[in-house]
MARSE-840946 format. One record per residue (C-alpha): x, y, z; chain; residue in three letters. Coordinates in steps of 0.2 Angstrom, whole numbers, plus 2048, in hexadecimal, padded with zeros to 3 digits. Layout:
R   X   Y   Z chaine residu
R   X   Y   Z      A    ALA
...
***
This chain:
R   X   Y   Z chaine residu
R BA1 AE0 874      A    MET
R B90 ADB 86E      A    ASP
R B7E ADC 876      A    TRP
R B81 AD1 882      A    GLU
R B8F AD9 889      A    GLY
R B88 AEC 88B      A    TRP
R B79 AE2 893      A    PHE
R B84 ADB 8A0      A    SER
R B8D AEE 8A2      A    LEU
R B7A AF3 8A4      A    PHE
R B75 AE6 8AF      A    LEU
R B84 AEB 8BA      A    ALA
R B81 AFD 8BB      A    GLY
R B70 AFA 8C0      A    ALA
R B75 AEF 8CC      A    ALA
R B7E AFB 8D4      A    LEU
R B72 B08 8D3      A    ALA
R B65 AFF 8DC      A    LEU
R B70 AF8 8E8      A    MET
R B78 B0C 8EC      A    VAL
R B64 B10 8EF      A    SER
R B63 B06 8FB      A    GLY
R B4F B03 8F7      A    ARG
R B53 AF1 8F3      A    PHE
R B5E AE4 8FE      A    ALA
R B6E ADE 8F4      A    PRO
R B68 ACA 8F2      A    HIS
R B59 ACF 8E9      A    LEU
R B62 ADB 8DE      A    VAL
R B6D ACE 8D9      A    MET
R B62 AC0 8D7      A    LEU
R B56 ACA 8CC      A    ALA
R B68 ACE 8BF      A    VAL
R B6B ABA 8C0      A    LEU
R B58 AB8 8BC      A    VAL
R B5B AC4 8AB      A    LEU
R B6C ABD 8A7      A    LEU
R B64 AAB 8A6      A    SER
R B55 AAF 8A0      A    ALA
R B5D AB9 88F      A    THR
R B6A AAD 88D      A    GLY
R B7A AB6 891      A    ILE
R B7C AA7 89C      A    LEU
R B76 A96 89B      A    SER
R B6C A8F 8AC      A    HIS
R B7D A86 8B1      A    GLU
R B88 A96 8AF      A    GLN
R B7B AA1 8B6      A    ALA
R B7A A95 8C7      A    LEU
R B8B A91 8C8      A    ILE
R B8F A9C 8D8      A    GLY
R B84 A93 8E2      A    PHE
R B92 A84 8E1      A    SER
R BA0 A8E 8E2      A    ASN
R BAE A88 8ED      A    PRO
R BB0 A98 8F7      A    GLY
R B9E A9B 8F9      A    LEU
R B9C A8B 901      A    ILE
R BAC A8E 90B      A    THR
R BA2 A9C 911      A    VAL
R B92 A94 916      A    VAL
R B9D A87 921      A    ALA
R BA5 A94 929      A    LEU
R B98 A9D 92F      A    PHE
R B93 A8E 938      A    VAL
R BA6 A8A 93F      A    VAL
R BA4 A9E 945      A    ALA
R B93 A99 94D      A    SER
R B9B A8C 957      A    GLY
R BA8 A97 95E      A    VAL
R B9B AA5 962      A    HIS
R B8E A99 96A      A    HIS
R B99 A8F 974      A    SER
R B9F A9F 97C      A    GLY
R BB1 A9E 974      A    GLY
R BB1 AB1 970      A    VAL
R BA9 AB6 980      A    ASP
R BB6 AAC 989      A    LEU
R BC5 AB6 982      A    LEU
R BBB AC7 987      A    VAL
R BBA AC3 99B      A    ARG
R BCD AC3 999      A    TYR
R BD1 AD1 98D      A    ILE
R BC3 AE0 993      A    LEU
R BCA AE3 9A3      A    GLY
R BCC AF4 9AA      A    LYS
R BD4 B02 99F      A    PRO
R BD8 B13 9A4      A    LYS
R BD7 B1C 995      A    THR
R BCB B1B 985      A    VAL
R BDC B18 97A      A    ARG
R BDF B08 986      A    ALA
R BCD B03 986      A    ALA
R BCE B04 973      A    GLN
R BDE AF9 972      A    ALA
R BD6 AEC 97D      A    ARG
R BC9 AE8 971      A    ILE
R BD2 AED 960      A    ALA
R BE0 AE1 963      A    LEU
R BD7 AD0 968      A    PRO
R BC8 AD4 95B      A    VAL
R BD4 AD6 94D      A    THR
R BDD AC5 94F      A    LEU
R BCD ABC 953      A    LEU
R BC5 AC5 941      A    SER
R BD4 ABC 939      A    GLY
R BCE AAA 93B      A    PHE
R BBC AAE 941      A    LEU
R BAE AB6 934      A    ASN
R BAD AC7 93B      A    ASN
R B9B ACB 93E      A    THR
R B99 ABD 94B      A    PRO
R BAB AC4 956      A    VAL
R BA2 AD3 954      A    VAL
R B90 ACE 95A      A    ALA
R B97 AC7 969      A    THR
R BA2 AD6 96D      A    MET
R B94 AE1 96D      A    ILE
R B8A ADF 97B      A    PRO
R B9B ADC 983      A    ALA
R BA3 AED 980      A    VAL
R B91 AF6 983      A    HIS
R B90 AEF 994      A    GLY
R BA3 AF1 997      A    TRP
R BA1 B02 990      A    SER
R B98 B09 9A1      A    ARG
R BA1 AFF 9AC      A    LYS
R BB1 B0A 9A6      A    ILE
R BA8 B19 9A1      A    GLY
R BAC B1B 991      A    VAL
R B9F B1F 984      A    ALA
R B9A B10 979      A    PRO
R B9E B1D 96B      A    SER
R BAF B1C 96E      A    LYS
R BB0 B09 96C      A    LEU
R BA3 B03 95F      A    MET
R BAE B0A 94F      A    ILE
R BBD B03 955      A    PRO
R BB5 AF2 958      A    LEU
R BAF AF2 947      A    SER
R BBF AF8 940      A    TYR
R BC9 AEA 947      A    ALA
R BBD ADF 941      A    ALA
R BC1 AE4 930      A    ILE
R BD3 AE6 92F      A    LEU
R BD4 AD4 938      A    GLY
R BCB ACE 92A      A    GLY
R BD9 AD2 91F      A    THR
R BE6 AC5 927      A    LEU
R BE0 AB6 920      A    THR
R BD6 AAE 912      A    MET
R BC8 AA7 91E      A    ILE
R BC7 AB9 929      A    GLY
R BB8 ABF 91D      A    THR
R BAB AB8 90F      A    SER
R BB3 AC3 903      A    THR
R BC5 ABC 902      A    ASN
R BBB AAB 900      A    LEU
R BAF AB1 8F4      A    VAL
R BBE AB9 8E9      A    VAL
R BCA AAB 8EB      A    ASN
R BBB A9F 8E5      A    GLY
R BB7 AAA 8D6      A    GLN
R BC9 AAB 8D2      A    TYR
R BCA A9A 8D3      A    GLN
R BBB A97 8C6      A    GLN
R BC0 AA5 8BA      A    LEU
R BD2 A9F 8B9      A    THR
R BD3 A8B 8BD      A    GLY
R BE0 A8D 8C9      A    SER
R BE1 A87 8DC      A    ASP
R BDE A99 8E1      A    GLY
R BE7 A9F 8F2      A    PHE
R BED A97 903      A    SER
R BE4 A9C 914      A    ILE
R BF3 AA6 917      A    PHE
R BF7 AAD 904      A    ALA
R BEF ABE 90A      A    ILE
R BFA AC1 91B      A    THR
R C09 AC7 915      A    GLN
R BFE AD7 90F      A    VAL
R BF0 AD6 91C      A    GLY
R BFC AD6 92D      A    LEU
R C05 AE5 92A      A    PRO
R BF5 AEC 923      A    VAL
R BEC AE7 933      A    ALA
R BFA AEC 93F      A    ALA
R BFD B00 937      A    ILE
R BE9 B01 936      A    GLY
R BE7 AFB 948      A    VAL
R BF6 B07 94E      A    LEU
R BEF B16 944      A    ALA
R BDD B12 94C      A    MET
R BE4 B14 95E      A    LEU
R BED B23 959      A    VAL
R BE0 B2D 952      A    PHE
R BCE B27 956      A    LEU
R BCC B2A 968      A    PRO
R BCD B3F 965      A    ARG
R BC3 B3C 956      A    PHE
R BB3 B32 95A      A    LEU
R BA4 B3A 963      A    PRO
R BA0 B37 975      A    GLU
R B8D B34 976      A    ARG
R B8A B2C 987      A    LYS
R B80 B1D 984      A    ASP
R B73 B22 995      A    LEU
R B6C B32 989      A    GLN
R B65 B27 97C      A    LYS
R B54 B23 984      A    PHE
R B54 B2D 994      A    GLY
R B45 B29 9A1      A    SER
R B37 B1D 99B      A    VAL
R B2C B2D 9A1      A    LYS
R B30 B36 991      A    GLU
R B28 B2A 984      A    PHE
R B1C B1F 990      A    THR
R B0C B25 999      A    LEU
R B00 B1C 9A4      A    GLU
R AED B1A 9A4      A    VAL
R AE1 B0E 9AD      A    ALA
R ACF B05 9A9      A    VAL
R AC2 B0C 9B2      A    ALA
R ABD AFE 9BF      A    ALA
R AAA AFC 9B9      A    ASN
R AAD B06 9AA      A    GLY
R AA6 B02 998      A    PRO
R AB7 AF9 993      A    LEU
R AB8 AEB 99F      A    VAL
R AB5 ADB 996      A    GLY
R AB9 AE2 987      A    LYS
R AC8 ADD 97D      A    SER
R AD6 AE9 978      A    VAL
R AD2 AE9 966      A    GLY
R ABE AEB 96B      A    GLU
R AC4 AFB 975      A    ALA
R ACC B02 968      A    GLY
R ADE B03 970      A    LEU
R AE5 AF9 961      A    ARG
R AE1 B08 956      A    GLU
R AEA B16 95E      A    LEU
R AF3 B23 951      A    GLU
R B01 B2A 95E      A    ARG
R B02 B1C 96B      A    LEU
R B04 B08 96E      A    TYR
R AFF AFD 97B      A    LEU
R B0D AF6 983      A    VAL
R B08 AED 991      A    GLU
R AFB AEA 9A0      A    ILE
R AFD AEA 9B2      A    GLU
R AF1 AE1 9BB      A    ARG
R AEF AD8 9CE      A    ASP
R B02 ADB 9D1      A    GLY
R B08 AD2 9C0      A    SER
R B09 AD7 9B0      A    VAL
R B03 AD4 99D      A    VAL
R B10 AD6 991      A    THR
R B10 AD7 97D      A    ALA
R AFD ADB 97F      A    VAL
R AF3 AD2 972      A    SER
R AE2 ADA 96C      A    SER
R AD7 ACC 973      A    GLU
R ADE ACF 984      A    GLU
R ACE AD1 98E      A    ARG
R ACF AE2 99A      A    LEU
R ACB AE3 9AB      A    ARG
R AC5 AF2 9B8      A    GLY
R AD5 AF9 9C1      A    GLY
R AE3 AF2 9B2      A    ASP
R AF0 AFF 9B1      A    ARG
R AF4 B02 99E      A    LEU
R B06 B06 998      A    VAL
R B08 B0E 987      A    PHE
R B15 B15 97E      A    ALA
R B19 B22 970      A    GLY
R B11 B33 970      A    ASP
R B0F B39 982      A    THR
R B05 B49 97D      A    GLN
R AF8 B3D 975      A    ALA
R AF0 B39 988      A    ILE
R AE3 B42 984      A    SER
R ADD B38 976      A    ASP
R ADD B29 983      A    LEU
R AD5 B30 98E      A    LEU
R AC5 B35 982      A    ARG
R AC2 B22 982      A    ILE
R AB4 B1F 98E      A    ASN
R ABA B13 99C      A    GLY
R ACD B19 99B      A    ILE
R AD0 B24 9AA      A    VAL
R AE1 B2A 9B0      A    PRO
R AED B20 9BA      A    SER
R AEB B22 9CD      A    VAL
R AFD B19 9D0      A    HIS
R B08 B26 9D8      A    ASP
R B17 B19 9DA      A    ASP
R B25 B18 9CC      A    GLU
R B20 B15 9B9      A    PRO
R B1B B03 9B7      A    ALA
R B29 AFF 9AA      A    LEU
R B38 B05 9B7      A    SER
R B33 AF7 9C3      A    LYS
R B3C AE6 9C1      A    ASP
R B2E AD8 9BC      A    ARG
R B33 AC5 9B7      A    ALA
R B25 AC6 9A9      A    GLU
R B2E AD2 99F      A    ARG
R B3E ADB 99B      A    ARG
R B45 AEB 992      A    LEU
R B51 AE8 985      A    VAL
R B5C AF2 97A      A    GLU
R B5C AEA 967      A    ALA
R B64 AF0 958      A    VAL
R B5C AED 947      A    LEU
R B66 AE3 93C      A    SER
R B6A AE6 92A      A    PRO
R B61 AD5 927      A    GLN
R B53 AD9 931      A    CYS
R B41 AD5 929      A    ASP
R B39 AE5 930      A    VAL
R B45 AF2 928      A    LEU
R B3F B00 91E      A    GLY
R B2C AFC 927      A    GLN
R B24 B08 932      A    THR
R B22 B01 944      A    ILE
R B0E B00 942      A    ARG
R B11 AF5 931      A    ASP
R B1F AE9 93A      A    ALA
R B13 AE5 946      A    ARG
R B22 AE0 952      A    VAL
R B17 ADC 95E      A    ARG
R B0F ACE 954      A    ASP
R B1F AC8 94D      A    ARG
R B2A AC8 95A      A    TYR
R B21 AC9 969      A    GLY
R B29 AD9 970      A    ALA
R B23 AEB 971      A    VAL
R B2D AFB 96A      A    VAL
R B2D B07 978      A    LEU
R B3A B14 96F      A    ALA
R B45 B14 960      A    VAL
R B57 B1D 960      A    ALA
R B60 B21 952      A    ARG
R B71 B2B 952      A    GLY
R B73 B29 965      A    GLY
R B61 B33 967      A    GLU
R B51 B2E 96A      A    ARG
R B44 B32 95A      A    VAL
R B37 B3A 95F      A    PRO
R B26 B3B 956      A    GLY
R B19 B30 954      A    ASN
R B1F B1F 959      A    LEU
R B15 B14 94C      A    GLY
R B1A B1E 93F      A    ASN
R B2E B1B 941      A    ILE
R B35 B13 932      A    ARG
R B42 B08 937      A    LEU
R B54 B07 931      A    ARG
R B63 AFC 932      A    PRO
R B6C B00 942      A    GLY
R B5D B09 94C      A    ASP
R B5E B05 95F      A    VAL
R B4C AFF 964      A    LEU
R B47 B00 977      A    LEU
R B3D AF0 978      A    LEU
R B31 AE8 984      A    GLU
R B31 AD7 984      A    ALA
R B2E AC5 98B      A    ARG
R B3E ABD 992      A    PRO
R B3B AAD 984      A    ALA
R B3F ABD 97A      A    PHE
R B4F AC1 97E      A    VAL
R B55 AAF 97D      A    SER
R B4C AAC 96C      A    ARG
R B53 ABB 965      A    GLN
R B65 AB9 96D      A    ARG
R B6D AB2 95C      A    TYR
R B5F AB7 951      A    ASN
R B65 AC2 941      A    LYS
R B56 ACE 943      A    ASP
R B5D AD6 953      A    PHE
R B6E AD8 95E      A    LEU
R B6B AD9 96F      A    LEU
R B75 AE5 977      A    ILE
R B70 AE9 989      A    ASN
R B67 ADA 98F      A    ASP
R B71 AD8 99E      A    LEU
R B65 ACA 9A6      A    GLU
R B68 ABC 99A      A    THR
R B72 AAE 9A0      A    GLU
R B84 AAB 99C      A    ALA
R B8B AA2 98C      A    PRO
R B8F A91 993      A    ARG
R BA2 A8E 98E      A    HIS
R BA4 A7B 990      A    ASP
R BA6 A7A 97D      A    ARG
R BB0 A89 97B      A    ALA
R BC2 A83 97D      A    TRP
R BBB A75 971      A    LEU
R BB5 A80 963      A    SER
R BC6 A8B 963      A    TRP
R BCF A78 962      A    ALA
R BC4 A76 953      A    ILE
R BC8 A86 94A      A    LEU
R BDB A85 94C      A    LEU
R BDA A73 945      A    VAL
R BD0 A78 936      A    LEU
R BDE A87 934      A    VAL
R BEB A7C 937      A    GLY
R BE3 A6F 929      A    LEU
R BE3 A7C 91D      A    ALA
R BF2 A84 920      A    ALA
R BFC A75 91D      A    CYS
R BF3 A6E 90D      A    GLY
R BEC A60 915      A    VAL
R BDA A65 90F      A    MET
R BD4 A73 906      A    THR
R BCD A84 90E      A    MET
R BBA A7D 906      A    LEU
R BBC A6B 910      A    ASN
R BC6 A71 91F      A    ALA
R BB7 A7D 921      A    ALA
R BAA A6F 91F      A    LEU
R BB4 A64 92A      A    VAL
R BB3 A74 938      A    GLY
R BA1 A76 936      A    ALA
R B9C A63 939      A    PHE
R BA9 A63 947      A    LEU
R BA0 A72 950      A    MET
R B8D A6A 94E      A    ILE
R B93 A5A 953      A    ALA
R B9C A5F 961      A    ALA
R B8C A69 967      A    GLY
R B96 A7A 965      A    CYS
R B88 A7E 95D      A    CYS
R B77 A77 959      A    SER
R B6F A73 947      A    VAL
R B64 A81 94A      A    GLY
R B71 A8E 950      A    GLN
R B7C A89 941      A    ALA
R B6D A8C 934      A    GLN
R B6A A9D 93B      A    LYS
R B7E AA1 93B      A    ALA
R B7C A9F 927      A    VAL
R B78 AB1 921      A    ASP
R B6D AAC 913      A    VAL
R B6C ABE 90B      A    PRO
R B80 ABF 90A      A    VAL
R B80 AAC 902      A    VAL
R B73 AB2 8F4      A    LEU
R B7C AC2 8F1      A    THR
R B8E AB9 8EF      A    ILE
R B85 AAA 8E5      A    ALA
R B7C AB5 8D9      A    SER
R B8A AC2 8D7      A    SER
R B94 AB4 8CE      A    PHE
R B88 AB6 8BF      A    ALA
R B8B AC7 8BE      A    LEU
R B9D AC6 8BD      A    GLY
R B9D AB6 8B2      A    GLY
R B92 AC0 8A5      A    ALA
R B9E ACF 8A5      A    LEU
R BAC AC3 8A2      A    GLU
R BA3 AB7 895      A    GLN
R B9C AC7 88C      A    THR
R BAE AD0 88A      A    GLY
R BA5 ADE 895      A    ALA
R BB3 ADB 8A2      A    ALA
R BC0 ADC 894      A    ARG
R BB8 AEF 890      A    TYR
R BB8 AF4 8A1      A    LEU
R BCA AED 8A4      A    ALA
R BD1 AF7 893      A    ASP
R BC9 B08 89A      A    SER
R BD2 B04 8AB      A    VAL
R BE2 B00 8A1      A    PHE
R BE0 B10 897      A    GLY
R BDF B1C 8A7      A    LEU
R BEE B13 8AE      A    SER
R BF8 B15 89E      A    GLN
R BFF B03 8A1      A    GLY
R C06 B06 8B2      A    ASN
R C03 AF7 8BD      A    PRO
R C06 B04 8CD      A    LEU
R BF8 B0F 8C5      A    VAL
R BED B01 8C1      A    ALA
R BEF AF9 8D2      A    LEU
R BE9 B09 8DA      A    ILE
R BDA B0C 8CE      A    LEU
R BD5 AF9 8D2      A    VAL
R BD6 AFD 8E5      A    TYR
R BCD B0D 8E3      A    LEU
R BBF B05 8D8      A    VAL
R BBB AF7 8E6      A    VAL
R BBD B04 8F5      A    SER
R BAF B0E 8EF      A    VAL
R BA3 B01 8E7      A    LEU
R BA6 AF8 8F9      A    THR
R B9F B09 901      A    GLU
R B8F B08 8F8      A    VAL
R B8B AF7 8F5      A    ILE
R B90 AE5 8FE      A    THR
R BA3 AE2 8FF      A    ASN
R B9F AD0 8F8      A    ASN
R B95 AD7 8EA      A    ALA
R BA2 AE5 8E5      A    ALA
R BB2 AD9 8E5      A    ALA
R BA6 ACB 8DA      A    VAL
R BA4 AD8 8CC      A    LEU
R BB5 ADE 8CD      A    ILE
R BBF ACE 8CC      A    VAL
R BBA ACA 8B8      A    PRO
R BC0 ADC 8B4      A    VAL
R BD3 ADA 8BE      A    VAL
R BD6 ACB 8B6      A    LEU
R BD4 AD2 8A4      A    SER
R BDD AE0 8AA      A    LEU
R BEB AD7 8AF      A    THR
R BEB ACB 8A1      A    LYS
R BEB ADA 896      A    ALA
R BF9 AE1 89E      A    MET
R C03 AD1 8A2      A    GLY
R C06 AD3 8B4      A    VAL
R C02 AC7 8C1      A    PRO
R BF0 AC5 8C7      A    ASP
R BF4 AC3 8DA      A    GLU
R BF8 AD5 8E0      A    PRO
R BEB ADA 8D7      A    PHE
R BDC ACD 8DE      A    ILE
R BE4 ACF 8EF      A    ILE
R BE2 AE3 8EC      A    SER
R BD1 ADB 8E9      A    VAL
R BCE AD6 8F9      A    MET
R BD5 AE2 904      A    MET
R BCB AF0 8FA      A    ALA
R BBC AE6 8FE      A    ALA
R BBE AE5 90F      A    SER
R BC8 AF6 914      A    ALA
R BB4 AFE 916      A    SER
R BB5 B0C 924      A    PHE
R BAC B1A 91C      A    ALA
R B99 B15 91E      A    THR
R B90 B0A 929      A    PRO
R B89 B02 918      A    LEU
R B99 AFD 912      A    GLY
R B9C AEF 91E      A    TYR
R B90 AE4 929      A    GLN
R B99 AE8 939      A    THR
R B9A AFA 936      A    ASN
R B86 AFA 935      A    MET
R B85 AEE 944      A    MET
R B8F AFB 950      A    VAL
R B86 B0A 949      A    PHE
R B78 B08 954      A    GLY
R B81 B03 965      A    PRO
R B8E B11 963      A    GLY
R B81 B1D 960      A    GLY
R B89 B23 951      A    TYR
R B83 B2F 943      A    ARG
R B87 B2B 931      A    PHE
R B93 B3B 931      A    THR
R B9C B33 93E      A    ASP
R BA3 B25 934      A    PHE
R BA6 B30 927      A    LEU
R BB1 B3C 931      A    ARG
R BBD B2D 938      A    VAL
R BBA B21 92B      A    GLY
R BBD B2A 91B      A    LEU
R BCF B2F 920      A    PRO
R BD1 B1A 925      A    MET
R BCB B17 915      A    ASN
R BDA B20 90F      A    ILE
R BE7 B1C 919      A    PHE
R BE5 B08 917      A    VAL
R BE1 B0A 905      A    GLY
R BF3 B13 904      A    ILE
R BFA B06 90E      A    VAL
R BF2 AF7 907      A    SER
R BF8 AFC 8F4      A    VAL
R C0A B01 8FC      A    SER
R C0C AEF 904      A    VAL
R C06 AE7 8F5      A    ILE
R C11 AF2 8E9      A    ALA
R C1F AEE 8F4      A    LEU
R C1C ADC 8F8      A    ILE
R C1A AD9 8E4      A    TYR
R C24 AE4 8DD      A    ASN
R C19 AEF 8D3      A    ILE
***
């Protein structure tokens, strides 16, 4: 192996290290790798960019739109109304979530399925008296297991299939090629989940997350004839406070929300601040600020048409991740004010402005009503308890399901390729009004698409330079030529990588190695490629390994150790079942 192979291996190792560190987004890391491979001449520009035209990737993009159509038309909500009901036990409640979600995720991208279910399950948990922490992990795990039922159940299956076609020149796998393995694994996995999870999941009541608004807000007033009357908020120094944020102004029976720095103060204004309530002395030192004389309930406890209190989870794609609340400028960016932050089911204490935002954090926001409609399908936030929003219109719900069934039927019968069926489905969703063009655009997860497309470049470089063959020889040596041991090693490597980097990147990096391994051993490719798909999907042990895990992290009030305690045994169990089923079906 020459320098190009060693350099490719170095880039693969560096990319893994950077993604594991969490300091850089995966798509930025993989784009940087693509640039280096092209700039050094290891890959031509055509080879470096080939991932962007891969059929598997284009199919993923089209299916994002199809899932958006079902999601936005209320198709998933339609089913929610009939399946939840009033179970009498925690296990029964988990079953009512897990069984339909597993089935849905076999034909829809599981991210929008979980996004739709979280607010419904969150509100439902309160009605039936079951802690959200008992329901959210089963929701995510069921979606993950459901993704293994068909080739379109998860983007990973499609991407691996696309790369397999590209590297081998074959026609790839049919839509139900993985079902003979995925169905028994999903059935056994869901059964195990329903048997063991009720006992081992934590019970954290949602009502304790933020407590009373009095705990993190305080109120003062503007002196009637004081020096601050007529001054703007900025001129009065109310934007420069270290430990407090101005949330709203109550004035003459109305409320000014998401207060701008240019807002002029009037005598008698009631100012509501969020943050460290011990800092009230800092406020009262300002000439013209006096204690609030209102003896009634706190201003934020009153229902006002001008504003809403919303709990929202920060998604892994949010633009403000890693920034402090002060630096993120949430008020200017989103028209909402952060009142408190919860992490691990508990409110984060201390200086509100210095809290550094993380994926899965639950924010208590005071926002204008327009924020809710604007952010309902935005990728920055997942709204989990806005109960005042309008119910989705269901006039296109059944039509969206019909389009999905037609899509699956066309692909299953071989009338169209999965790519063409997905493109037709996406077109019909927009043309039939199941989702708008804007909603379809927002549905496409650009960072995921960039990560996948860029990963193809590194995978291609490993194959072209002989680095994949070098790694395959190492695996071959460890397995001593035994196909079953090699299958176990492949599954184990992909499973570990999936927990620390994105599942798509892990799969794309391993496929060239697997193809070199099967060639060296003289065994069929299919069982090993399906093993990659299964291992890349079966990510239960950390909230980082799979997007749906991160989505339920905040709403469930979980801590990292909660996933380890229930997810690590789940990883091992599903791994054993998957390898056993593959070995049995393919006679390995």
